[in-house]
N, C-alpha and C positions, 0 to 999 in steps of 0.2 A: 543654753542657760535656762534655769527654772524658773519661773516668774510668778509669784503668788499675789491674787488679785483679790482684792476689798473695795468696796465702795459704801456709802451711805451708812456708816457708822454710827451718826448721829449722837457720839458724845459716848457710846457705849463699847468703845475698840477692847476696854477689858475684858470685858466678856469673850471675847473672839480666842480659839483655840488657834493659832498662825501654823501653818506647817513650816519645814524648814525651805529654802530656798535660797537663790542668790540675788534675786531682786524682789522687793516688795512695790507693789502700785497700789495706790489710793485715789480711785477718779471722783473723789470731791463728796462733801456732806458727811466730813467729819466733824464737826460740831452741830448744835443743835440751832445757835443765832448767831454764829461768827462771832462771839463775843474772846477777847484776847487770852483770859482765863483758858477758857475751851481749849484753844489751839495748843497755849503752855502745855499742858495737859497732855495733849494729842501730842504734842513734840516730846515729852520726855517717856512716852510710850514708846513710840519709834524708837529711840533712844536703848529702852532697855532689849529692844528685837535683835536676834543674830544676823542679820540678813545684811550680806556686806553695802548691797545699795538698795535706797527708798527712793523712789519716784512719787511726786503728789501733783494732782491740781484740785483746784477749789469746785465747791459746785455753788446753787442757789442757797443753800445754806450757810455760807461761808462769805457772811455780808464784809468783814474786814478786810478781806483781798482785794475788794474793789473800792473800800472806801479810803482803803491804806494803802498804798504802793508798796510802802517801806515793810506792810506787815510778812513777806516773805521771810523775814530776817527772824522771825518766830521760829520758824521751822528749821534751826539747826544742824537736827538729825538726818534732813532730806534734801533731795532735789525737788526745786518747785518749778514748775514749769506754767506761764501764762502766757500763750502765744507764741511759743517758741522749744526750740528743740535741745537735746543732748545726746552725746554717745556714750554707752556704755560696753565695753568688750565685742566693739564690731557691730554693735545694735544701734540704728538713729532711731531715737524715742523721740515723739512730737507730743506736746500735748497743749489742752485748751479748756477754760471751765465754761463756756458758751452753751446756751439751748434756745430754743424757741421760748417769745414770749411765754411768763408763766408767773401769772398776777404780777404782785411787787417785788418779787424774790429777786436777789442777786444773778449779774451775769446773765441778764435779758437781752434778747437780740428779736429783732423782728423778721418773720420768715419772708423769704425771698432776697433780695439785694444785699439787705445788710448782713445775714450771716452767708451768703455765697462768697463776700467779701473776707469774713474771717475767715472760712475755710480754703479760698485760694492762697493764705499764706502754708497749709501745710505742703513741705516741700517733695516733690518725687523723690523716691529713695526712703522714706521712711517708715522702717522696718515695726515698731510698736506705736500705734497712735491710742493717745489715751484723751477722754474726752467727757465731760459729766453725763452730758445726753447721749441716746441712742441715735442710730439713725433710721430713717423711715423705714418699718416694713420687717424688722430685725430685733427681736426682745424686746418690743418699745407697745406692747399691746397692754392697755388700761384693764382695772377688773371690769370696767364696763363694756370692753370689747372693742376698744378706739384704737388706732394704732396712731401715735402722737409724736413718733420721732422725726428727726430733722431732713426732710426730703433733700435739700442743698448737702448735708453732709453724705447723703447716699451717692450723690453725684461725684463728690470728691472722692469717698472710698473708688468711687469706678476709675478714677484719675491717677491717684496715686498706689492703689494697690499695696494697701501692707500687709504684712503676714499675721498681724493681732490687732486687733482692737478691742479696747476695755473702756467700760462704759460702767454707769449706773442709771439713775435716777426715777425710774421707773422701778419700783423696788417689785412688784407683781410679777415680773418678765425674767426675774433672776434666773440665769440658765447662760448656755452656751451651744452654740453652733459653728458648723464651718460653713461657708457658700462662697465660691467662685475663688478659691486659695486664699481667703483670707479666715482667720479665726477668731470669730466674735464672742465677746463675753460680757455679760450683764452680773457685774459682779455687786450688786444690792447687799448687804451683809443683813438689812433689817427688811422683814416684812411689811406688809400694807400698816399692821398695827405699831411698828416702829419696835418692834423686837428682834432680838440680832441672832436669828435663828440660822441663816444661811451660812454656810460656811465658806471658807475662802477657796476660791477656785485655782488652780494650780495647772499652768501650761507651759510645757518644755518648747523651746525655741532653739 
């Protein structure tokens, strides 16, 4: 399966050149402030793409999905995952929007036990893991040189060992690497100045 990965488009999805593939995944921050009109516009754009499947998780900018549980109905052109799984062509995909507390944005959780409980829900056998934020120490370095990813997520990945982990959140750590059998992708489409200059990353599984 050819998987096209994007994240952190911040309403500028229309400026991206999206490669062909079987599955498009977006790991959150597809809006600026999570307004209904922004979500509807994003959904319309998804509907215009030829990919057979689209799977989405929310991010810290996507307030509507935290405030209104039925907001997922606005994403009629995609599968929305919020601490849940789906299966596509033999791949088990799990998605979650949470990240370590970050000011007063959406889907914040405290480091330690609260996040450990969230990541404990990721089932063994997950092939593709979609989270908004990165694990600690992997494509999570800010412009100030700080590694801000989630330590508890790192431990969960060691337990689950997915084939692919896609995330965003830290724009300046866009890129990919393979470590201990997991292919990690920071698919942030926007750079630190919120310009959508990073191309989608394509992974074949």
